[in-house]
N, CA, C and O atoms as CSV, one atom per row, in Angstrom:
chain,resi,resn,atom,element,x,y,z
A,1,UNK,N,N,-4.663,4.110,-7.909
A,1,UNK,CA,C,-5.103,2.664,-8.617
A,1,UNK,C,C,-4.150,2.765,-9.920
A,1,UNK,O,O,-3.971,3.560,-10.843
A,2,UNK,N,N,-3.653,1.557,-9.498
A,2,UNK,CA,C,-2.210,1.571,-10.441
A,2,UNK,C,C,-2.716,0.777,-11.932
A,2,UNK,O,O,-3.756,0.121,-11.887
A,3,UNK,N,N,-2.033,0.856,-13.085
A,3,UNK,CA,C,-2.734,0.165,-14.162
A,3,UNK,C,C,-3.085,-0.823,-13.934
A,3,UNK,O,O,-2.482,-1.264,-12.955
A,4,UNK,N,N,-4.104,-1.782,-14.494
A,4,UNK,CA,C,-4.670,-2.846,-14.370
A,4,UNK,C,C,-3.381,-3.855,-15.831
A,4,UNK,O,O,-3.138,-3.479,-16.978
A,5,UNK,N,N,-2.995,-4.790,-15.291
A,5,UNK,CA,C,-2.015,-5.568,-15.845
A,5,UNK,C,C,-1.049,-6.222,-15.244
A,5,UNK,O,O,-0.804,-5.836,-14.102
A,6,UNK,N,N,-0.075,-7.575,-15.886
A,6,UNK,CA,C,0.576,-8.211,-14.753
A,6,UNK,C,C,2.125,-6.793,-15.015
A,6,UNK,O,O,2.436,-5.948,-15.854
A,7,UNK,N,N,2.594,-7.262,-13.835
A,7,UNK,CA,C,3.741,-6.187,-12.954
A,7,UNK,C,C,4.908,-7.101,-12.752
A,7,UNK,O,O,5.475,-7.127,-11.660
A,8,UNK,N,N,5.183,-7.634,-13.461
A,8,UNK,CA,C,6.470,-8.659,-12.643
A,8,UNK,C,C,7.711,-8.153,-12.608
A,8,UNK,O,O,8.647,-8.812,-12.156
A,9,UNK,N,N,7.880,-6.700,-13.169
A,9,UNK,CA,C,9.277,-6.289,-13.048
A,9,UNK,C,C,9.152,-4.963,-11.769
A,9,UNK,O,O,9.910,-4.046,-11.451
A,10,UNK,N,N,7.729,-5.445,-11.247
A,10,UNK,CA,C,7.446,-4.789,-10.014
A,10,UNK,C,C,6.926,-4.920,-8.812
A,10,UNK,O,O,5.936,-5.652,-8.833
A,11,UNK,N,N,7.226,-4.456,-7.650
A,11,UNK,CA,C,6.911,-5.130,-6.295
A,11,UNK,C,C,5.879,-4.334,-5.783
A,11,UNK,O,O,5.571,-3.201,-6.155
A,12,UNK,N,N,5.262,-5.154,-4.718
A,12,UNK,CA,C,4.090,-4.451,-4.031
A,12,UNK,C,C,4.046,-2.942,-3.601
A,12,UNK,O,O,3.047,-2.238,-3.453
A,13,UNK,N,N,5.507,-2.582,-3.418
A,13,UNK,CA,C,6.050,-1.360,-2.920
A,13,UNK,C,C,5.516,-0.831,-4.024
A,13,UNK,O,O,4.432,-0.250,-4.067
A,14,UNK,N,N,6.255,-1.015,-4.929
A,14,UNK,CA,C,6.514,-0.130,-6.390
A,14,UNK,C,C,5.085,0.283,-6.581
A,14,UNK,O,O,4.737,1.462,-6.505
A,15,UNK,N,N,4.372,-0.576,-6.796
A,15,UNK,CA,C,2.635,-0.216,-7.081
A,15,UNK,C,C,1.795,0.725,-5.821
A,15,UNK,O,O,1.061,1.697,-5.999
A,16,UNK,N,N,2.244,-0.035,-4.313
A,16,UNK,CA,C,1.389,1.261,-3.474
A,16,UNK,C,C,1.716,2.628,-3.779
A,16,UNK,O,O,0.910,3.493,-4.120
A,17,UNK,N,N,3.292,2.794,-3.593
A,17,UNK,CA,C,3.623,3.947,-3.981
A,17,UNK,C,C,3.105,4.862,-5.052
A,17,UNK,O,O,2.556,5.935,-4.803
A,18,UNK,N,N,3.335,4.318,-6.419
A,18,UNK,CA,C,2.287,5.011,-7.405
A,18,UNK,C,C,0.963,5.459,-6.722
A,18,UNK,O,O,0.928,6.457,-6.003
A,19,UNK,N,N,-0.005,4.768,-6.947
A,19,UNK,CA,C,-1.176,4.449,-6.246
A,19,UNK,C,C,-1.339,5.404,-4.882
A,19,UNK,O,O,-2.494,5.609,-4.508
A,20,UNK,N,N,-0.258,5.989,-4.133
A,20,UNK,CA,C,-0.478,6.509,-2.933
A,20,UNK,C,C,-0.588,7.663,-3.947
A,20,UNK,O,O,-1.608,8.218,-4.358
A,21,UNK,N,N,0.644,7.884,-4.240
A,21,UNK,CA,C,1.021,9.341,-4.857
A,21,UNK,C,C,0.247,9.705,-5.583
A,21,UNK,O,O,0.314,10.934,-5.605
A,22,UNK,N,N,-0.580,9.309,-6.305
A,22,UNK,CA,C,-1.542,9.532,-7.698
A,22,UNK,C,C,-2.611,9.869,-6.144
A,22,UNK,O,O,-2.149,10.953,-5.787
A,23,UNK,N,N,-3.331,9.635,-5.485
A,23,UNK,CA,C,-4.456,9.455,-4.231
A,23,UNK,C,C,-4.077,10.874,-4.087
A,23,UNK,O,O,-4.701,11.765,-4.664
A,24,UNK,N,N,-2.897,11.129,-3.199
A,24,UNK,CA,C,-2.607,12.470,-2.253
A,24,UNK,C,C,-2.650,13.617,-3.761
A,24,UNK,O,O,-2.900,14.816,-3.630
A,25,UNK,N,N,-2.437,13.141,-4.762
A,25,UNK,CA,C,-2.752,14.273,-5.970
A,25,UNK,C,C,-3.547,15.100,-6.207
A,25,UNK,O,O,-3.743,16.312,-6.298
A,26,UNK,N,N,-4.332,13.331,-6.356
A,26,UNK,CA,C,-6.235,13.704,-6.395
A,26,UNK,C,C,-6.742,14.446,-5.497
A,26,UNK,O,O,-7.606,15.269,-5.799
A,27,UNK,N,N,-6.301,14.295,-4.222
A,27,UNK,CA,C,-7.143,15.107,-3.372
A,27,UNK,C,C,-6.270,16.377,-2.730
A,27,UNK,O,O,-6.611,16.972,-1.708
A,28,UNK,N,N,-5.224,16.645,-3.421
A,28,UNK,CA,C,-4.092,17.984,-2.943
A,28,UNK,C,C,-4.085,17.945,-1.532
A,28,UNK,O,O,-4.356,18.988,-0.937
A,29,UNK,N,N,-3.777,16.750,-0.788
A,29,UNK,CA,C,-3.106,16.819,0.528
A,29,UNK,C,C,-1.984,16.300,0.542
A,29,UNK,O,O,-1.663,15.375,-0.205
A,30,UNK,N,N,-1.490,16.649,1.108
A,30,UNK,CA,C,0.206,16.277,1.840
A,30,UNK,C,C,-0.279,14.913,2.898
A,30,UNK,O,O,-1.226,14.666,3.644
A,31,UNK,N,N,0.656,14.408,2.572
A,31,UNK,CA,C,1.001,12.820,3.568
A,31,UNK,C,C,0.567,13.570,5.073
A,31,UNK,O,O,-0.305,12.861,5.574
A,32,UNK,N,N,0.812,14.528,5.795
A,32,UNK,CA,C,1.276,15.014,6.748
A,32,UNK,C,C,-0.336,14.962,6.979
A,32,UNK,O,O,-0.425,14.720,8.182
A,33,UNK,N,N,-1.543,15.055,6.501
A,33,UNK,CA,C,-3.114,15.467,6.329
A,33,UNK,C,C,-3.532,14.172,6.252
A,33,UNK,O,O,-4.756,14.291,6.295
A,34,UNK,N,N,-3.316,13.158,6.176
A,34,UNK,CA,C,-3.740,11.831,6.491
A,34,UNK,C,C,-3.607,11.710,8.203
A,34,UNK,O,O,-2.658,12.139,8.858
A,35,UNK,N,N,-4.666,11.097,8.677
A,35,UNK,CA,C,-4.864,10.151,9.963
A,35,UNK,C,C,-4.727,8.786,9.791
A,35,UNK,O,O,-3.877,8.735,10.680
A,36,UNK,N,N,-4.770,8.193,9.606
A,36,UNK,CA,C,-4.492,6.488,9.480
A,36,UNK,C,C,-4.435,5.912,7.943
A,36,UNK,O,O,-4.606,6.530,6.892
A,37,UNK,N,N,-4.140,4.542,8.156
A,37,UNK,CA,C,-4.617,4.196,6.261
A,37,UNK,C,C,-4.769,2.660,6.595
A,37,UNK,O,O,-5.094,2.390,7.751
A,38,UNK,N,N,-4.644,2.015,6.038
A,38,UNK,CA,C,-5.736,0.601,5.801
A,38,UNK,C,C,-5.713,0.296,4.278
A,38,UNK,O,O,-6.165,0.834,3.268
A,39,UNK,N,N,-4.687,-1.258,4.687
A,39,UNK,CA,C,-4.063,-1.693,3.376
A,39,UNK,C,C,-4.355,-2.911,3.406
A,39,UNK,O,O,-3.820,-3.824,4.035
A,40,UNK,N,N,-5.495,-2.917,2.492
A,40,UNK,CA,C,-6.312,-4.309,2.089
A,40,UNK,C,C,-5.137,-5.209,1.461
A,40,UNK,O,O,-4.068,-4.605,1.369
A,41,UNK,N,N,-5.136,-6.554,1.008
A,41,UNK,CA,C,-4.407,-7.337,0.322
A,41,UNK,C,C,-4.929,-8.465,0.114
A,41,UNK,O,O,-5.549,-8.901,1.084
A,42,UNK,N,N,-4.911,-9.269,-1.022
A,42,UNK,CA,C,-5.027,-10.912,-1.430
A,42,UNK,C,C,-3.687,-11.516,-1.991
A,42,UNK,O,O,-3.054,-11.291,-3.022
A,43,UNK,N,N,-3.465,-12.470,-0.799
A,43,UNK,CA,C,-2.417,-13.485,-1.255
A,43,UNK,C,C,-1.202,-12.709,-0.797
A,43,UNK,O,O,-0.615,-13.445,-0.004
A,44,UNK,N,N,-0.430,-11.353,-0.949
A,44,UNK,CA,C,0.452,-11.274,-1.079
A,44,UNK,C,C,1.658,-11.786,0.020
A,44,UNK,O,O,2.878,-11.629,-0.047
A,45,UNK,N,N,0.904,-12.396,0.959
A,45,UNK,CA,C,2.018,-12.932,1.420
A,45,UNK,C,C,3.063,-14.479,1.041
A,45,UNK,O,O,4.211,-14.870,1.256
A,46,UNK,N,N,1.910,-14.930,0.416
A,46,UNK,CA,C,2.157,-15.653,-0.251
A,46,UNK,C,C,3.347,-15.649,-1.497
A,46,UNK,O,O,4.070,-16.616,-1.739
A,47,UNK,N,N,3.385,-14.197,-2.308
A,47,UNK,CA,C,4.650,-13.991,-3.198
A,47,UNK,C,C,5.524,-13.620,-2.579
A,47,UNK,O,O,6.662,-13.848,-2.990
A,48,UNK,N,N,5.271,-12.739,-1.063
A,48,UNK,CA,C,6.210,-11.411,-0.900
A,48,UNK,C,C,7.332,-12.498,0.267
A,48,UNK,O,O,8.531,-12.422,0.538
A,49,UNK,N,N,6.075,-13.582,0.773
A,49,UNK,CA,C,6.848,-14.026,2.308
A,49,UNK,C,C,6.619,-13.069,3.318
A,49,UNK,O,O,7.104,-13.496,4.366
A,50,UNK,N,N,6.171,-12.123,3.446
A,50,UNK,CA,C,5.668,-10.828,4.631
A,50,UNK,C,C,4.187,-11.343,4.764
A,50,UNK,O,O,3.222,-11.165,4.021
A,51,UNK,N,N,4.314,-12.053,5.973
A,51,UNK,CA,C,2.803,-12.289,6.601
A,51,UNK,C,C,2.047,-11.429,7.565
A,51,UNK,O,O,0.881,-11.527,7.948
A,52,UNK,N,N,3.111,-10.445,7.909
A,52,UNK,CA,C,2.299,-10.067,9.716
A,52,UNK,C,C,1.744,-8.188,9.069
A,52,UNK,O,O,0.666,-7.597,9.120
A,53,UNK,N,N,2.939,-7.854,8.589
A,53,UNK,CA,C,3.501,-6.605,8.210
A,53,UNK,C,C,3.008,-5.544,6.572
A,53,UNK,O,O,3.689,-4.582,6.216
A,54,UNK,N,N,2.097,-5.880,6.024
A,54,UNK,CA,C,2.007,-5.826,4.761
A,54,UNK,C,C,2.046,-4.003,4.855
A,54,UNK,O,O,2.823,-3.235,4.288
A,55,UNK,N,N,1.319,-3.807,5.449
A,55,UNK,CA,C,1.034,-2.408,5.171
A,55,UNK,C,C,2.471,-1.381,5.537
A,55,UNK,O,O,2.712,-0.410,4.821
A,56,UNK,N,N,3.185,-1.668,6.496
A,56,UNK,CA,C,4.237,-0.818,7.179
A,56,UNK,C,C,5.094,-1.227,5.608
A,56,UNK,O,O,5.394,-0.330,4.820
A,57,UNK,N,N,5.338,-2.364,5.395
A,57,UNK,CA,C,6.423,-2.785,4.515
A,57,UNK,C,C,6.232,-2.123,3.331
A,57,UNK,O,O,7.259,-1.580,2.922
A,58,UNK,N,N,4.656,-1.901,2.218
A,58,UNK,CA,C,4.523,-1.209,1.066
A,58,UNK,C,C,4.522,0.374,1.034
A,58,UNK,O,O,4.718,1.124,0.077
A,59,UNK,N,N,4.264,0.640,2.257
A,59,UNK,CA,C,4.283,1.902,2.751
A,59,UNK,C,C,5.295,2.583,2.972
A,59,UNK,O,O,5.252,3.800,2.793
A,60,UNK,N,N,6.128,2.128,3.292
A,60,UNK,CA,C,7.544,2.271,3.922
A,60,UNK,C,C,8.523,3.694,3.257
A,60,UNK,O,O,9.386,4.267,3.923
A,61,UNK,N,N,8.165,4.047,1.901
A,61,UNK,CA,C,8.837,5.010,1.741
A,61,UNK,C,C,7.603,6.358,0.922
A,61,UNK,O,O,7.559,7.376,0.232
A,62,UNK,N,N,6.866,5.444,1.606
A,62,UNK,CA,C,5.713,6.503,1.117
A,62,UNK,C,C,4.803,8.313,1.825
A,62,UNK,O,O,3.857,9.063,1.581
A,63,UNK,N,N,6.370,8.078,3.100
A,63,UNK,CA,C,5.709,9.413,3.548
A,63,UNK,C,C,4.563,9.164,5.026
A,63,UNK,O,O,4.166,10.137,5.667
A,64,UNK,N,N,4.236,7.996,5.316
A,64,UNK,CA,C,2.987,7.761,6.187
A,64,UNK,C,C,3.568,6.608,7.262
A,64,UNK,O,O,2.774,5.996,7.977
A,65,UNK,N,N,4.386,6.466,7.296
A,65,UNK,CA,C,5.208,5.559,8.409
A,65,UNK,C,C,4.681,5.776,10.068
A,65,UNK,O,O,4.658,4.946,10.977
A,66,UNK,N,N,4.304,7.123,10.067
A,66,UNK,CA,C,4.077,7.837,11.590
A,66,UNK,C,C,2.696,7.586,11.670
A,66,UNK,O,O,2.003,8.423,12.247
A,67,UNK,N,N,2.448,7.107,11.442
A,67,UNK,CA,C,0.102,6.849,10.993
A,67,UNK,C,C,0.242,5.589,11.312
A,67,UNK,O,O,1.162,4.890,10.887
A,68,UNK,N,N,-1.031,5.036,12.405
A,68,UNK,CA,C,-1.951,4.281,12.592
A,68,UNK,C,C,-1.971,3.355,11.284
A,68,UNK,O,O,-1.988,4.129,10.327
A,69,UNK,N,N,-1.976,2.278,10.919
A,69,UNK,CA,C,-1.390,1.704,9.939
A,69,UNK,C,C,-1.866,0.001,9.803
A,69,UNK,O,O,-1.112,-0.956,9.980
A,70,UNK,N,N,-3.475,-0.062,9.402
A,70,UNK,CA,C,-4.302,-1.440,9.890
A,70,UNK,C,C,-4.196,-2.342,8.754
A,70,UNK,O,O,-4.772,-2.013,7.716
A,71,UNK,N,N,-3.536,-3.443,8.800
A,71,UNK,CA,C,-3.403,-4.438,7.800
A,71,UNK,C,C,-4.866,-5.181,7.913
A,71,UNK,O,O,-5.407,-5.277,9.015
A,72,UNK,N,N,-5.337,-5.582,7.000
A,72,UNK,CA,C,-6.379,-6.206,6.784
A,72,UNK,C,C,-6.596,-7.208,5.473
A,72,UNK,O,O,-7.087,-6.749,4.442
A,73,UNK,N,N,-6.143,-8.807,5.590
A,73,UNK,CA,C,-6.060,-9.464,4.640
A,73,UNK,C,C,-7.527,-9.807,3.986
A,73,UNK,O,O,-8.519,-9.930,4.706
A,74,UNK,N,N,-7.567,-9.917,2.887
A,74,UNK,CA,C,-8.769,-10.175,2.079
A,74,UNK,C,C,-8.994,-11.477,1.376
A,74,UNK,O,O,-9.922,-11.671,0.591
A,75,UNK,N,N,-7.988,-12.447,1.745
A,75,UNK,CA,C,-7.639,-13.710,0.833
A,75,UNK,C,C,-9.185,-14.497,0.692
A,75,UNK,O,O,-8.835,-15.664,0.863
A,76,UNK,N,N,-10.028,-14.521,0.574
A,76,UNK,CA,C,-11.352,-15.008,0.033
A,76,UNK,C,C,-12.800,-13.884,0.013
A,76,UNK,O,O,-13.956,-14.250,-0.196
A,77,UNK,N,N,-12.371,-12.542,0.274
A,77,UNK,CA,C,-13.453,-12.057,0.213
A,77,UNK,C,C,-13.592,-11.503,-0.986
A,77,UNK,O,O,-14.642,-10.934,-1.285
């Protein structure tokens, strides 16, 4: 989780990398122990212009790219 607030100077990738690193550290596991990733978002495509592979984009540098990544759009949920 990232601190709640406006993060106008940070990208979605920055925020996801922070949250993933903290979650892995809290669980005391290495990225290689993860078997799959689910990325939920709401409206990121409208802000970044990336409509299809958001999970792959935001996880690019998190050490999880060799895993199945499921993207879930939660726009009206």
